N, C-alpha and C positions, 0 to 999 in steps of 0.2 A: 486829831487821826482821820474823822470825816475829811475833811478840807484836803488832806493828803493822799486819800482815796480816790478823791474826785479827781485829783490831778493826775491821777497815775491810770485812771481807767478809761482813758481817751482813745481805745482802741478797737476797729471793726476788722476782725480777720476774712478776708476773702476766698474764695474758694469754688473751684467748679462742680457741679453737682448735675448728674444725671436727669433727663428729663421724665417727670412722672413718680417724682420722690414719694415713698410712702409714709401716709399720714397716721397718725395713732388712730387706730380702726375705732375706739368706742368715744375719743373724745378730738374732734376735728380740730386743725390749726384755722386761726382765723383768715379772712379771705384779703388780708392785706400781709400776706409771710415776707420777713426779710427774703432779701435777693442775696444775700449774703452772712457768712459766718457771723454771730455776734458775742463779742464777749466782755462777761458780765465781770465785776471786782465780787467774791462772796467774802463777806466778813462775820467772824465767827462771835458778833458782838452785839447786843442792842444797843439801841441810842437811848432806850429809857434806865434809866439810874437804876441799879440793883435788881436788874431784869436780864435772864439770860435770852438769849434768842441767835437773830441774823440780822446784817443790814446790806443790801446787795445796792451797788452803785451799776448805772447801765455806761454804754460807751460814750454817753456825750456827759458825763458826770452828775447825771440825774439820778436822785431816788426811785430805786425800780420795785423793790420788795423789802417787806420786813416780817420780822418776827419777834413780836416781843414778851410774850405772855406765859412761856413754860420755863420749869426749872427743873432738872434731873432728866428723866427719861417719863414723860408724862401719856398718860391716855389718850389725850388730846393736844394738836397742836394746829395752832389757824396762821394760814398765810396770807398776808396781808399786801397789797400794793403801797406806793410810796405814801398815797394820801391817807392809808389805814383800811382801805375797803376791803372786807374780806373777799379770799378768791376762792382758797381750798379749806378746808376742816380734814385734819387728817388723823386718823383714830387708829389706834392699837389694840391687836387681837391677840388673843392666844387660844390654842388647839393642843389640849393633855396629850400628848399618846408618849412612846417610849420616850422620846424629846419633844422640849416643848417646841411647838411650830408656832413662832412669832411670824405674823404679818399683819399688814396697816391696809385699813381702808380710807379711799381719799374721796369725801363730797364734795361737790358745790358749793358754794358760799360759805357761811356760817351755820352751822350745828352743833346742838348741844346733845347731851348725853339723852333726854326724853324726846329729843327731836328724832335721834335717829331709831331709839325703841319704839316710837309710837308712827313712825313714819313709811311710807313703803318707798320711799326715795333709797333709790339704787346707788352706789358708789360708782363715778365715773371709771376708776380702776384702782386694782389692787397689787400691794408691793409684799412677795413673801422673801423671807431670808431665808439663804441656805444654809441650814442647818444638819447636812447629812452627815450621821457619824460614821459613815461608810467612807474608804477611800475615795475620795474624788478623781475622775477622770480630767475634771477639769478644775484643780485649785484653785482657778483665780475668778470663778464664780461669785457673786455677791448676792446677788437676788434675782429674782423674776419679777417681772412685772405683766400681769393680766388685764383686759378690760373689763369692766362691770366686777362681778360677784369672782371672790376668790375662785380658780379654776386649777384642779390638780393634773388636768390632761396637757394643757398647752400653755402658752404665753405667748405674749406678742414682742416684750423687748427683755434684754438680760444685760444684766449690769456685771461689769468684769473689772478685774483690776486689786489695787490695795487704796481704799477711803482713808486709810490711816495714813499714807505716805501721800495723797492727795494725786494720786494717778489711777485714776478709772476712767470706763468709757460705759456709755449707755448704748448696744448694739440691737438693730430690728432683727426681722426673722430673716433677713438676706446678710445676715452679718454686715451690715452697712451701718459705721459709725455715725449716728445722728448727735450725740453730745460727750463732752469730754470734760473731766476734772481736770486740771493740772497745778503745780507751784506755777507762783504768780513770779516771774524774770525777776533777778536783782537789777536795782537801777544803778545809770551810770553812776559811781563816785566811792562805789560798795554797798550803799544801802539796799538791805536783804529783808524779806519777808519771811516770816515763821508760818507754822503750819494754819495761823488763825485767819490768813490771809490768801487767795487763792483765786483763780480763773474759772470759771464755766463758761465753756465754749459752745454755744448752741448755733446746730447747723441749720439749712432751709427744710422746710416741712415739719418742724416739731414746735412747740411752743415753747417757749423760757419760762414759764409757769410751771409747765410739766415736769421742767427738765429741775428747777428749780426743788420743788415738792420730791422729787427723788433724792435731791442732796439732801434735805432736813432727813430723809428716811434713813440716810447712811448715814449720818452723824448719831442719831440716836440707836441705829445697829452696832455700830462700832466704836463710838468714842468712848 
C-alpha cells in the first residue's frame, strides 16, 4: 500500500498568491517556503504493525510525517518527521463547564506529562473544538486556532467544513484559505480511495507541519 501511495502522490498544485501572505503569528514559517501549493497524501494508518497513526507522503513520493504511537483518543500524540524525529507534542485538555470544552495544546518537540507540568515552556499554538450548544450561525465551523495560550477573545485561524467527509479548509483572519483537506481523486481505470486516504493541500506562507498537526486534531475530534 505504501508503494502504491508513493506512486500516486507525485503532484504539486501551482497557484497564484498575493504578495505579503499572512504567516502564522506565533509560529513563523521557514525562510525557504515553497513557492507553490504542495499536496501531501495522508494515510490514516501507521507503518508500525498493530499501532494506530498516520503516514504522510510528499509530492516526490518521500515519507514526510508519521504518527505511530497512539490508540483511541489519547491525551498526548507525537508528530514526527519521516525519520522519526519529534516535531510536535499534541496534548489534549478539558475545561469543565455546562458542556465539556475540548481543546488541545501543541508544543515544540517531544514533551512528556512531567515536562509540561514542570516546565515554563508555552505551547506554540492551541486548538479549540467548536462545542457550542446554541444554534450556530456558521454550522460549518469545526475548530478555532490561536497562538500560544488558549484565548477566548480571538483566534488566528478557523477550520470549516466536514472532516468526516474529508472536505474542510483552514482559513486565516482575512478568510483566505491557507490549507485544504480534500478527497483523493480516483485514478484512471476506476481505482478509488476511501476515507482512509486523502489530500492535504498546503498553500504558500503556511508550514505543512502546522497543517498536519491540525489534521491530527480534527481526526481526534471527529473520528
